[in-house]
C-alpha positions in Angstrom: 161.8 188.1 43.2 160.9 184.5 44.0 158.4 185.7 46.6 156.9 188.1 44.1 156.5 185.4 41.5 154.9 183.1 44.1 152.5 185.9 45.1 151.5 186.4 41.4 150.8 182.7 41.1 148.9 182.7 44.3 146.8 185.7 43.2 146.0 184.0 39.9 145.0 180.7 41.6 142.7 182.5 44.0 141.1 184.8 41.4 140.7 182.3 38.6 137.9 180.0 39.8 134.6 181.4 38.6 132.3 182.0 41.6 129.5 184.5 42.2 131.8 187.5 41.7 133.1 186.0 38.5 129.5 185.5 37.3 128.7 189.1 38.2 131.8 190.6 36.4 131.1 188.5 33.3 127.5 189.6 33.2 128.5 193.3 33.7 131.1 192.9 31.0 128.7 191.4 28.5 126.1 194.1 29.1 128.3 197.2 29.7 131.8 196.4 28.4 135.4 196.2 29.5 135.4 199.0 32.1 132.3 197.6 34.0 133.9 194.1 34.2 137.3 195.4 35.3 135.9 197.7 38.0 134.3 194.7 39.7 137.5 192.6 39.3 139.6 195.4 40.7 137.5 195.4 43.9 138.1 191.7 44.3 141.8 192.1 43.6 142.1 194.8 46.3 140.2 192.6 48.8 142.5 189.7 48.0 145.5 192.0 48.7 144.0 193.1 52.0 143.5 189.5 53.1 147.0 188.6 51.9 148.4 191.5 54.0 146.5 190.2 57.1 147.8 186.7 56.4 151.4 187.9 55.9 151.2 189.7 59.2 150.0 186.6 60.9 147.2 188.3 62.6 145.8 185.4 64.5 143.9 187.6 67.0 142.2 189.4 64.2 141.3 186.0 62.7 139.6 185.0 65.9 137.4 188.1 65.7 136.6 187.3 62.0 135.5 183.8 63.1 133.1 185.3 65.6 131.7 187.6 62.9 131.6 184.9 60.2 127.8 184.1 60.4 126.9 187.8 60.2 129.3 188.4 57.3 127.8 185.4 55.5 124.3 186.6 56.0 125.2 190.1 54.8 127.1 188.8 51.8 124.2 186.4 50.9 121.7 189.3 51.3 123.8 191.4 48.9 124.0 188.5 46.4 120.2 188.1 46.4 119.7 191.9 45.9 122.2 191.8 43.0 120.4 188.8 41.5 117.0 190.5 41.7 118.4 193.7 40.2 120.0 191.7 37.3 116.7 189.9 36.6 114.6 193.1 36.7 116.7 195.3 34.5 116.4 194.8 30.7 119.7 193.8 29.1 119.1 196.1 26.1 118.8 199.1 28.5 122.1 198.1 30.3 123.9 197.8 26.9 122.6 201.2 25.7 123.9 203.1 28.8 127.7 203.5 29.1 128.7 203.1 32.8 129.7 206.4 34.4 132.2 206.9 37.2 129.6 206.4 39.9 128.5 203.1 38.3 132.1 201.9 38.1 132.8 202.9 41.7 129.7 201.1 42.8 130.8 197.9 41.1 134.2 198.2 42.7 132.7 198.7 46.1 130.2 195.8 45.8 132.8 193.2 44.8 135.3 194.5 47.4 132.6 194.1 50.1 131.5 190.7 48.8 135.1 189.4 48.9 135.8 190.9 52.3 132.6 189.3 53.6 134.1 185.8 53.1 136.3 185.0 56.1 137.3 181.7 54.4 139.5 183.8 52.1 141.6 184.9 55.1 141.9 181.3 56.4 143.1 180.3 52.9 145.8 183.0 52.9 146.9 182.1 56.4 147.3 178.4 55.4 149.1 179.2 52.2 151.5 181.7 53.8 152.3 179.1 56.5 153.1 176.6 53.7 155.4 179.2 52.1 157.2 179.6 55.5 156.2 183.2 55.8 155.2 183.7 59.4 154.8 186.8 61.6 158.6 186.9 62.2 159.5 187.2 58.5 160.9 190.5 57.3 158.3 193.0 56.3 159.9 193.3 52.8 159.1 189.6 52.2 155.5 190.1 53.1 155.2 193.3 51.0 156.6 191.4 48.0 154.2 188.5 48.4 151.2 190.8 48.9 152.2 192.9 45.9 152.4 189.7 43.9 148.9 188.5 45.0 147.4 191.9 44.0 149.2 191.8 40.6 148.2 188.2 39.9 144.6 188.7 40.9 144.3 191.9 38.9 146.0 190.3 35.9 143.3 187.6 35.9 140.5 190.2 35.9 142.2 192.2 33.1 142.3 189.0 31.0 138.7 188.0 31.8 137.4 191.6 31.2 139.2 191.8 27.9 137.9 188.4 26.8 134.3 189.2 27.8 134.4 192.6 26.1 135.7 190.9 22.9 132.9 188.3 23.1 130.3 191.0 23.7 130.6 192.2 20.1 128.9 188.9 18.9 126.2 188.7 21.5 122.7 189.8 20.5 120.2 191.6 22.8 118.2 188.4 23.1 121.2 186.5 24.3 122.2 189.3 26.7 118.7 189.0 28.2 119.2 185.2 28.6 122.6 185.8 30.2 121.0 188.3 32.6 118.3 185.7 33.6 121.0 183.0 34.1 123.3 185.3 36.0 120.6 186.8 38.2 119.0 183.4 38.9 122.5 181.9 39.6 123.3 184.6 42.1 120.1 184.0 44.0 120.4 180.2 44.0 124.0 180.4 45.1 123.2 182.9 47.9 120.4 180.6 49.2 122.7 177.6 49.0 125.3 179.4 51.1 122.7 180.4 53.7 121.9 176.7 54.2 125.5 175.7 54.8 
């Protein structure tokens, strides 16, 4: 249970900082409601769990291949962020708010945030370092790794449920004009962040 609790704290700590995916989920939640925000958060939580599983297994050889692919993953992730930013800028907020997201829209949000999180090899490096600090190496029992990975997923998902609920509650007091401003801010922020990451 101690490992499960540590995993939950780890999942919360990794999910909580508001980055590009957080901006995207907040924008979707404000324009389309709880389900749209949570679908994006769930994609990130699953990617966190996948990386946690790789870290728990101590897959150093796989990490080496990720390092070789890192520039291409970064370019692909930045390209996706720019595309999302442009789409956010182009679509009127009032139109987004008027259309309830269907199953296909929710699945697309899930897939986009999962892909963006998986395109960040630094996440795997973080998990490897954190797991090493916890003393969980490749020789640890698989049950320990499973508890920790389950905790990471639960912690990350708990954060996104909280954030989605908060955003859906705030959405009731946001006018169409403010939704449009939030769209411009989110879309522009995604594009600027993508360009900044490309220059690193």
